N, C-alpha and C positions, 0 to 999 in steps of 0.2 A: 349428949355426944359421947360415944365410946372412946376407948383408948386408941384403937387403930386410927379412927377419924382424926383424933387430936394430933397423933404422931404424923399423919399424912398432911394435915393442914399446917402444922408447924413447920414440917420440912419444906413444903412449897413456899411458905412465907420466908424461910431462911434463904432459900435458893433465889427467890425473886427480890429480895431486899436490896442487894448491891446493884442489880440492874435498874430497879425503880429509882433508887437513890441517884444513880448516875444520870438517868434520863431526866429526873426532876431538877437536876442542876442546870441552870440556863447556860452557864459557861461551858460546861461539857457538851451540851447539845450543839452550841454554836461552833465549837471546835470540830465536832464531827461533821457538821454541815459544811464548814469551810473546806475540810479535807476532802469530803465527797465531791464538793463542787470543783475543786482543783483537779481531782482525778478525772471527773467527767469531762471537764473542759479540755484536758489533754487528749482524751479519747475522741473528742469531736474532730481533731485535726490529725490524729495519729492512731492507728496506721492510716495512711492516706488512701482513700478510695479512688480508683480510676474507672471512668465510664467510657466504654467504646460503643460506637454507633455505626450502623449501616442502614441505608435506605435503598429500597428497590421496588420495581414495579413488575409484578407477575404478568407474563404475556398470556393472551387468551389461548389456552390449550385446545379449545374446540374448533378454532378457526371458522366459526360460523359466519363471520363477516364475509370472507372470501366465498364460501359456499352460497350464501344468500345473493351476493353480487352477481355470481355467474348464473345461478339458476333463475333469477328474476329477469334475465334476458329473454326468457321465453314469454314473459308477459302473462297478464291475466292471472288465472288461478295457479299458475306455477309458483307464485310467491308462497302459497300455502305449502307446497312441497319443499321449497327452500327453507322455510322455518322449521318444518318437521325434520328434515335431514340435517340442518345446521345445529339443532339442539339448543339454541340460545346461548348467550354468553354466561359463563360461569360466574357466580356472585363473588364479591370480595370476601364475604364471610367464609366461604369455602377455602379460599387461599389462607385465611387466618387459621382455620382449623388444621389445614395441612402443615402450616408452619409450627403449630403447637402440638403436633401429633407425636405419638410414642416412636414411630419409625424415624422421624427426624432426630429426636434425642438420641436414639440408639446409633444412628449414623454418625452424629457428632462424637459420641463416645468412642466409637471404633476409629474415627479419623485422628483424634488426638490421643488415643491409647490411654484413656483415663483410668482404666480398671486393671489391677494386677498387684502382685506382691510389692513391687517398688513404685507403684503409681499412686496418684492422689487418693483414689478411692478403692475400697476392698471389693465391693460388689456393684453390679450394674444398677440395682435398685437404689442404693445409696447415691450413686453418681446422678441418677435421674432426679432424685429429690433435690440435691444441691444445685443442679443446673436449673431447675424450675425456679429456685430462689434467686439465682444470679442473673438469669436471662429473662428479659421481658420482650415479647413480640406483640406489637399492636399496630393498628391501621391509622394512617393520617388521612387528611382530606385528599380526594381524588383517587382513592384506592391504593395509595402508596404505603407499603409495608416497612416499618421500622424495627430493627433489631437493636435492643439496648442491653449491654452486658456491664455489670458492676462487680468488680473484684478489687483486691488490693495489689494486684500485679498488672502493670501496664501491658506487658508483652502477652500475658495470658488473657487479658481482656480482648486484645485485638485478634489473637489466634482463635478464641472462642467465637467471637462475632463472625470472622471469616469462615469458620467451619460451619456455622449455622446458615450462612449465605449459600455455601456449596451444597449442604444437605437439602435445603429447601428447593434449590434448583433441580437437584437430582429427583426429589420426590414429585415436583411438578412435571418433569419430563416423563416419569413413569406414569403419572396420572394422565398426561396427554396421550402417550402411546396407547394406553388402555382404551381411552375414548375413541382414538382413530381406529384401533383394531375392531372395536365393537361396531363402529359405524361402517367399516369396510365389510364386515360379515353381513350386516343388514343390506347394504347397497348391492353387494354381489348377489345375494339371494333374490332381491327384488328385481335386479337387472335381468336375471335369468327368467323370472316369471314374466317380466315385461316383454322379453324377446319371444317367448312362446305365445304370449297373448297377441302381439302384433302379427305374428306369422299366422295364427289361427284366423284372426280377423281379416287379414288380407286374402287368405285362401278362400274364405267364405264369400267375400265380395267378388273375387275374380270368378268363382264358380257361378255365382248368380249372374254376373255379366255375360258369361259365355252361354248360359242356359237361355237367357232372354235377349241376347244380341244388344247389350247395352253399352253405351259409352259413359262418359262422365255425366252426372245428372244435369248440369247446366247445358252442356253441349247437346245431350240427347233431347231435352225439352225444347231447346232452341231450334234444333234441326226439324223436329216434328211440327212445331208451330210454323216454321218457315215453309215447309211443304204444304201445309193446309192453306196458308195465306197465298202461296203461289197458285194453287188450284182454284181458289176463289177468285183471284184476279183474272186467271185465264177464262174461267167460266163467265164472268161479267163481260170480258171482251168479246167472247164468242156470242153471247146473247145480244150485244149491241150490233155485232156484224150480222147476225141472223135476222134481226129486225130490219135492218137496212136492206138486206138482200131480198127478204120476202116482199118488200115494196116494189122492187123492180124485176123480180124473177117470178116465174110461174111455179105452181106446185110440182111440176114434172122436171124442174131444173135440177141437174146433177149437182151443181154447186150448192144449192139450197139443201139438198138431201145430205151432202157431206158435212155441211155446217150443223145440221140437226143431229147427225151421228156423233160429231165431236162434243156437242153440248151434252148429249146423253152419256158419253164416256166420261166427261169431267164430273157430271153429277153422280155417277156410280162411284167414281174415285172418292169424292167428297163424302159419300154415304159410307164407304168402307173405312174412312178415317174416323167416322163417328162411332163405328162398332170396334170394340176391343179386339185387336189381332196382332200377332207377332210374325213378321215376314222375315225374309233373308236380310233385309236392310235394317231390321230392328222393329220395335213396337211402334204403333201409331200413337196419336195423341190420346185417344180414349184408353188404349191399353197402358200407355205410360202413366196415366193418372191412376189406374188401378195398381200398378206396380210401384209407384213412387214412394208410398209410405214404407213398404218393406225395403226398398232400395236405399232410402235415405237413413233408415235405422241401421242397416249394415254399414253404410258409409260413415255414419256417426260413430259407431263402435270402432271402426278402423281408425278414424282420426284420433279418438280418445286413446286407443292402445298406442298409436304412433306418438302422441304427445307424452305418455308415460315412459315410452322407450327413450325419447329424447332426454327427459328429465333424469332418468337413472343412468343414461349414458354420460351425460355431463357430470353427474355425481360421482360416477366411477373415476373419471379423469381427475376431479378435484380431490377425492380421497387419496388418489395415488400421489398427487402433488403434495398434499399434507403429510403423507407418510415419508416422502423423501425429505421434506423440510424438517420433520421431527427428528431425523437422524443427526442433524447438525445444529438444532436450535438449542439455545441456552435456557429459554423459558423464563428468564429474569433479566430485566434491564436495570443495571446498577445506576442509581443516581449519585450516591455517595458510598464509596467502599468503606471497609472497616477502618475507623480512625478514632482517636482519643478526643474527648472534649478539651477545649483549651483552658477553660476556667477550672479552678481547684474545687473539688467536691468535698463535702463534709459527711461525717457519719451521722445518719439521721437517728440511729438508735440512741447515740449519746446525747443528741439534742433533746430527744423525747425524755430521756432520764433526767436531764437538767431541768426540763419543764416540770416533771413530776416532783423533783427535789424542791424547786421553787414553791410549788403548791404546798408541800409538806411544811416548809419553813413559814410560809404565810399562815398556815393553820395553827402550828404550834407556838409561833412567836407573836402572833397578833390576834387571830380569831379566838383561840382558846382563852388567853388571859383577859381579853376584852369582854367576852361573854361570861367569864367566871367559871368555865367548864373545869379547869384544873382544881379550883377551890371546892366545887361541889363533889368532885370524885374523891378528893382527899378527906372531906368531912364525912362522906358516906362510907368510907372504908372502915373506921373503928366502930361505928354504929352497927354495921353488919356483923362484925366480929363479936361484939358483945351480945347481940341477939342470938348468935349461934351458940 
């Protein structure tokens, strides 16, 4: 060992000797432990912490329930359109994210004027860090949001909690208006498209009706079938009358000839109904069968376009109602306003320090002497110095 090493080692030993001697003295250690325990016990109760709470229920900003209820009145597949336009209910986790967002913290800082030369914090960033430690926002059962603020000033705790309630309500209102505006743009654009589509489908159907002298499909088919049934009934009646007349009249009978002429006329009329033709009164049964497929396709397109038009028309009215309601909605329903907890709170950091001190006392006053740890360390010290 050179001279510098010996000087350095001797200096360290001289500096550490009083500390080691003080710590090795059991009486000194216990005095220090007692003083530390007294100080920490005082800090457990003082300064007194005050906890303020507020519980609220965020309202559904999408208003999908009202949209779905109204649109499902159409029945059938319109429920799918209701789910699409309603957008579904916003999850509770999204409300929690909004409550913990940077915009809410900034709003609270501006409301309480926390940053400035004579204010509690010098910068906005420092204020946000401190607020994150003092305020806890979490969800309870049933989607209830709770705001818990812990400071050493009762008035400041209540003011901070109330400011968070107002800021969260404001952000939810802004979020709801954004959803409604986006929905309104989509519905208005689709409503214009649906109006143009129903107009085009109606024009195509009316033009096809005029070109082919068609009425409603059910009425047209019923009329054609009724005409054919009437002709067949008249023909059967005339055949029976002709048979009876031929038995009592001769071939030169004018009455018999008239009946034969009527039977021929009815048969020609039935034959014409079997051939596709379009007359001034509309198509016959055979022609209607050829046109029915095209006619029904046009009619189905018209009905579908009309159903879409009704859906988006109802959606437009619903979005207008939602927009009016959003102008006066609070977007939060307060269950409990900002209030202080009745029971006295304790400083948890002081309790944790007391627990750590108790573990240190247990180690130094019981574990180390019982296991002989102090004796081994004392005996190993001189041996190491001699070896060096």
